[in-house]
C-alpha positions, 0 to 999 in steps of 0.5 A: 510515475512522475518521479524523474529522479527515481527513473534516472537511477538517483534513488528516491526524492528528498521527501522519502526521508527519515521520520521526523525530519520536514521531508517526512512523507504525508500519512507516515506521522498518521500511521506511526501514531496508530501503530504507537497505539497498538493499531496494526496497519497492513497493506497488501499490494497485488501486483502484475509481473513483470512489474511496471516502473511505477511498481518499481518506484512503489517498492522502493519507497515502501521504506517509508511505510515500513519506517512508520511502522506499517506491515506490507506485503506483496502478492503477484496477481497470478497467486490472487486467483480465487480471491474476488478483488475490489475494483479499485485500491480499498482500505478496511477499517476495523471491519466496519469502514472502507475507504476507496481509492481511485487512482490514475494509470501512473498511480497518482490518487485522483479521489477517494470515497469512504463507506460505513456499510458494514457488509462491504467493509467486512467483505474487504477485511476478509479480502484483505486477510486472504491476500495477507496470507498468500502474500509474502513480506516486503523484504522477501519480494524479489522485484524483477 
C-alpha cells in the first residue's frame, strides 16, 4: 500500500474528499451518476482476517464509495465457504458483462479485461448475490 499518510495514522490523503471537489476520487462521479439514474451499485469485499494494512486502508477509504451512492458489504473469507469465487476481482453488469480486475499484492490495479460472455457474466452475478446475502454492511463490519 502506497499511502504513508494513512500508515502514519494521519487519516486519508486529500484525494479522498467530498463529491464535487477537485480531489474527488476517480470513479466517484461515474458511480453517483449511475445511482442517480436508478442503477444499484454494489460491492462485496471478501477479506482474509486478520486484515492487512491495505484492507485497513480500503475500509477507511470506503467512505468515498458510500458518498457516491455505492452499497458496500464485507465478508470474512471463512464465511464464503461453499461459494466458488473467481480467481480475481470482478464486477458483473446486468448479468451480461463482467469486468475482471487484476491487482498487485499491495492492491494497485495492474490491468483489467471485459468479457461479454453471458454464461460467465451470469455466473459472476450469482456469486455476487450469494456473497451479498452473507456479507455485512460496511458500518457493521468490525475491522480488527
